[in-house]
C-alpha positions as CSV (number, residue, x, y, z in Angstrom):
1,X,16.4,8.5,-24.9
2,X,14.9,12.1,-25.2
3,X,17.0,13.1,-28.5
4,X,16.6,11.5,-32.0
5,X,12.9,11.4,-32.4
6,X,11.6,8.9,-33.5
7,X,13.9,6.6,-32.3
8,X,14.0,2.8,-33.3
9,X,15.4,0.5,-30.3
10,X,15.5,-3.3,-29.9
11,X,14.7,-5.5,-26.5
12,X,17.0,-8.8,-26.2
13,X,17.1,-11.2,-23.4
14,X,20.1,-13.5,-21.8
15,X,19.7,-17.0,-22.7
16,X,19.4,-19.8,-20.3
17,X,23.1,-20.3,-19.5
18,X,22.5,-23.8,-20.1
19,X,21.9,-23.0,-23.6
20,X,24.8,-20.9,-24.1
21,X,25.4,-17.4,-25.6
22,X,26.4,-18.2,-29.3
23,X,22.9,-17.7,-30.7
24,X,22.5,-14.2,-29.1
25,X,26.0,-13.0,-29.9
26,X,25.4,-13.9,-33.6
27,X,22.0,-12.1,-33.3
28,X,23.3,-9.0,-31.8
29,X,26.2,-8.7,-34.3
30,X,23.5,-8.8,-37.3
31,X,21.6,-6.1,-35.1
32,X,24.7,-3.9,-34.8
33,X,24.2,-3.2,-38.8
34,X,20.9,-1.7,-38.3
35,X,22.6,1.2,-35.6
36,X,19.6,0.7,-33.4
37,X,19.1,4.0,-31.3
38,X,19.6,1.6,-28.0
39,X,19.3,-1.8,-27.0
40,X,17.7,-3.1,-23.5
41,X,18.5,-6.2,-21.7
42,X,16.0,-8.2,-19.8
43,X,16.4,-9.9,-16.5
44,X,14.7,-12.5,-15.1
45,X,13.0,-12.2,-11.8
46,X,16.4,-13.5,-9.8
47,X,15.8,-16.8,-11.5
48,X,19.6,-16.5,-12.8
49,X,22.3,-14.3,-11.5
50,X,21.9,-11.1,-13.2
51,X,25.4,-10.6,-13.1
52,X,26.2,-13.2,-15.1
53,X,23.5,-12.9,-17.6
54,X,22.0,-9.3,-18.0
55,X,25.0,-7.2,-16.9
56,X,27.4,-9.5,-19.1
57,X,25.2,-9.3,-22.1
58,X,24.9,-5.4,-21.5
59,X,28.8,-4.9,-21.2
60,X,29.0,-7.1,-24.6
61,X,26.5,-4.6,-26.3
62,X,27.8,-1.6,-24.8
63,X,31.5,-2.0,-25.3
64,X,32.0,-4.7,-27.9
65,X,29.3,-3.6,-30.1
66,X,29.2,0.2,-29.0
67,X,25.4,0.4,-28.9
68,X,24.0,2.4,-26.1
69,X,22.5,-0.4,-23.5
70,X,19.9,-0.5,-20.9
71,X,19.8,-2.9,-18.1
72,X,16.5,-4.2,-16.9
73,X,16.5,-4.6,-13.0
74,X,13.4,-6.1,-11.4
75,X,13.6,-6.0,-7.9
76,X,10.7,-7.6,-6.1
77,X,12.7,-10.4,-5.2
78,X,16.3,-8.8,-4.7
79,X,17.4,-7.1,-1.5
80,X,19.0,-3.6,-1.5
81,X,22.3,-5.3,-1.0
82,X,21.8,-7.1,-4.2
83,X,20.4,-4.3,-6.1
84,X,23.7,-2.0,-4.9
85,X,25.8,-4.8,-6.1
86,X,24.2,-4.9,-9.5
87,X,24.4,-0.9,-9.8
88,X,28.3,-1.3,-8.9
89,X,28.6,-4.0,-11.6
90,X,26.8,-2.1,-14.1
91,X,28.7,1.2,-13.4
92,X,31.9,-0.6,-13.8
93,X,31.3,-1.5,-17.4
94,X,30.0,1.8,-18.2
95,X,26.3,0.8,-18.6
96,X,24.6,3.6,-16.6
97,X,21.0,3.2,-17.5
98,X,18.5,1.0,-16.0
99,X,14.9,0.0,-16.8
100,X,13.7,0.1,-13.2
101,X,11.0,-2.6,-12.6
102,X,9.0,-4.1,-9.7
103,X,8.9,-7.3,-11.8
104,X,6.3,-10.1,-12.4
105,X,5.1,-11.9,-9.0
106,X,6.1,-15.5,-9.3
107,X,3.3,-18.0,-7.4
108,X,4.1,-19.4,-4.0
109,X,7.5,-17.5,-4.1
110,X,7.8,-15.0,-1.1
111,X,9.1,-11.7,-2.4
112,X,11.6,-9.7,-0.7
113,X,10.4,-6.7,1.6
114,X,13.0,-4.0,0.1
115,X,11.0,-3.0,-2.9
116,X,7.5,-3.5,-3.0
117,X,7.1,-1.1,-6.3
118,X,9.1,0.2,-8.9
119,X,9.2,3.5,-7.1
120,X,11.0,2.2,-4.2
121,X,13.6,0.9,-6.6
122,X,13.9,4.2,-8.4
123,X,14.7,6.2,-5.1
124,X,17.2,3.7,-4.3
125,X,18.9,4.0,-7.4
126,X,19.0,7.8,-7.3
127,X,20.2,7.8,-4.0
128,X,23.0,5.0,-4.5
129,X,23.9,6.1,-8.1
130,X,22.6,9.9,-8.9
131,X,24.5,9.7,-12.2
132,X,22.4,7.0,-13.7
133,X,19.6,7.4,-16.1
134,X,16.4,5.6,-15.1
135,X,13.6,4.3,-17.6
136,X,10.3,3.3,-16.6
137,X,7.8,0.7,-17.6
138,X,4.4,1.9,-18.4
139,X,1.1,-0.3,-19.3
140,X,-1.1,1.5,-22.2
141,X,-4.1,-0.8,-20.8
142,X,-3.6,-0.8,-17.3
143,X,-1.0,-2.7,-15.4
144,X,-2.9,-6.3,-14.6
145,X,-2.4,-5.7,-10.8
146,X,-4.1,-2.4,-11.0
147,X,-7.7,-1.6,-10.2
148,X,-8.2,0.8,-13.0
149,X,-6.4,2.9,-15.1
150,X,-6.4,6.1,-13.2
151,X,-4.7,4.6,-10.3
152,X,-2.3,3.1,-12.6
153,X,-1.5,6.5,-14.1
154,X,-1.5,8.0,-10.6
155,X,1.3,5.5,-9.8
156,X,3.3,6.0,-13.1
157,X,3.4,9.9,-12.3
158,X,4.9,8.9,-8.8
159,X,7.5,6.9,-11.0
160,X,8.5,9.8,-13.2
161,X,8.8,12.2,-10.3
162,X,11.0,9.8,-8.7
163,X,13.4,10.4,-11.7
164,X,12.3,8.6,-14.7
165,X,13.4,10.6,-17.4
166,X,11.6,8.3,-20.2
167,X,8.9,5.5,-20.4
168,X,8.8,2.2,-22.5
169,X,5.3,0.5,-23.0
170,X,4.2,-3.0,-22.7
171,X,3.5,-4.5,-25.9
172,X,0.2,-3.5,-27.6
173,X,-1.8,-4.4,-30.6
174,X,-4.5,-1.6,-30.5
175,X,-2.8,2.0,-31.5
176,X,-5.8,3.6,-30.3
177,X,-5.7,2.5,-26.9
178,X,-1.9,3.9,-26.9
179,X,-3.1,7.4,-28.1
180,X,-5.9,7.4,-25.2
181,X,-2.9,6.5,-22.8
182,X,-0.8,9.3,-24.2
183,X,-3.5,11.9,-23.9
184,X,-4.5,10.7,-20.1
185,X,-0.5,10.7,-19.3
186,X,-0.2,14.3,-20.8
187,X,-3.6,15.1,-18.5
188,X,-1.6,14.0,-15.4
189,X,1.5,15.8,-16.1
190,X,3.6,13.3,-17.4
191,X,5.8,14.7,-19.8
192,X,8.7,12.4,-20.4
193,X,9.2,10.4,-23.8
194,X,6.8,7.5,-24.3
195,X,8.5,4.7,-26.3
196,X,5.9,2.1,-27.9
197,X,6.6,-1.3,-27.3
198,X,5.8,-3.4,-30.7
199,X,5.9,-7.1,-31.0
200,X,5.5,-8.9,-34.3
201,X,3.7,-12.2,-33.8
202,X,5.1,-14.5,-36.0
203,X,3.9,-18.3,-35.0
204,X,0.9,-19.7,-33.5
205,X,2.9,-21.0,-30.3
206,X,3.9,-17.2,-29.5
207,X,0.2,-15.9,-30.1
208,X,-1.0,-18.7,-27.5
209,X,1.5,-17.7,-25.0
210,X,0.6,-14.2,-25.6
211,X,-3.2,-14.7,-25.3
212,X,-2.3,-16.6,-21.8
213,X,-0.1,-14.3,-20.2
214,X,-1.3,-10.8,-21.4
215,X,-5.0,-11.0,-20.5
216,X,-5.4,-7.4,-20.4
217,X,-4.0,-6.7,-24.0
218,X,-7.1,-5.8,-26.2
219,X,-6.7,-7.6,-29.9
220,X,-8.5,-5.7,-32.5
221,X,-10.9,-7.4,-34.9
222,X,-8.1,-7.2,-37.5
223,X,-5.4,-8.8,-35.5
224,X,-7.9,-11.7,-34.6
225,X,-8.8,-12.3,-38.0
226,X,-5.0,-13.0,-38.9
227,X,-4.7,-15.3,-35.9
228,X,-8.2,-17.1,-37.1
229,X,-7.4,-17.3,-40.8
230,X,-3.6,-18.3,-40.4
231,X,-3.9,-20.8,-37.5
232,X,-2.6,-23.5,-39.4
233,X,-0.6,-21.8,-42.0
234,X,2.7,-20.5,-40.7
235,X,3.9,-18.8,-43.4
236,X,1.2,-16.8,-44.0
237,X,0.9,-16.1,-40.1
238,X,4.3,-15.2,-40.2
239,X,3.9,-12.8,-43.2
240,X,0.8,-11.1,-41.9
241,X,1.9,-10.8,-38.4
242,X,5.2,-9.1,-39.5
243,X,2.8,-6.9,-41.9
244,X,0.6,-6.0,-38.9
245,X,3.5,-4.8,-36.8
246,X,4.9,-2.7,-39.5
247,X,1.5,-1.1,-40.0
248,X,1.2,-0.1,-36.3
249,X,4.9,1.6,-36.6
250,X,3.9,3.7,-39.7
251,X,1.0,4.6,-37.7
252,X,2.8,5.6,-34.6
253,X,5.6,7.5,-36.2
254,X,3.3,9.2,-38.3
255,X,1.3,10.4,-35.0
256,X,5.0,11.5,-33.8
257,X,5.6,8.9,-31.1
258,X,8.6,9.5,-29.5
259,X,10.2,6.0,-30.2
260,X,9.8,2.4,-31.2
261,X,11.0,-0.4,-28.7
262,X,10.8,-3.8,-30.9
263,X,10.6,-6.7,-29.1
264,X,12.8,-8.6,-31.1
265,X,12.7,-12.5,-29.1
266,X,16.4,-12.3,-30.1
267,X,15.6,-12.6,-34.0
268,X,17.7,-10.7,-35.7
269,X,15.7,-11.5,-39.0
270,X,12.7,-9.8,-37.4
271,X,14.8,-6.9,-36.8
272,X,15.9,-6.5,-40.3
273,X,12.7,-7.1,-41.7
274,X,11.2,-4.3,-39.6
275,X,13.9,-2.0,-40.1
276,X,14.0,-2.5,-43.9
277,X,10.1,-1.8,-44.1
278,X,10.2,1.4,-42.0
279,X,13.9,2.6,-42.3
280,X,12.7,5.9,-44.1
281,X,10.7,6.8,-41.1
282,X,14.0,6.9,-38.7
283,X,16.0,9.1,-41.1
284,X,18.5,9.6,-38.1
285,X,19.4,5.9,-38.2
């Protein structure tokens, strides 16, 4: 992930097993034509079997589609035995990169005691599978559970020192907040590539979910104006949301960001539209 700057990569998520895989497989086949630098595959907090969902989808992307793949691994609800089993399963299919996460806390569900923080997981992976590459998550506007950004960046430095070779950010809509975060990381001695997480907002329900679940994310006046003006105009909201994301990407690449990680929501059309609008910026693709 430290090569080929800037890079364009995608995030996808395994569907609920009850829904089936047909749509995501079609979307991935379409995304394959864009030659992404890598695709990351999310994992639910042990809601579903990771081996049957995340590992299986990562296997397909890595081996059937020949796209470099990163598997997410949230560990707050996993035991060491379960994590070790997952590492072996990933190793067997040739997926040797993990996005190491504590994972979101689920209300009224008691976490396991083995991995309190992402740093604990990173150390465990390094011990069990030192040949794996570990990617870390970071939060340009601070982790929701962190009392302040200074402490948050101190914890991030510990993650990098524990073995993260690169970082991927939570989504954000204010590039200035990202640049400020980058500067603070540099001052803290964090010198690994930071890939900017960008999510195009394409419909009102998506926007409402975002506002509810990402209270720590600043919404610039320009972005709020889009939501307000086109609240009841789905076609215009989609066009404006996509244009806003493209605008963010152009600015980030101009400022020499290491990479763009596009939160696709399994939507191949969005990936194609963003790629089409920005492909001259990613000439290595």
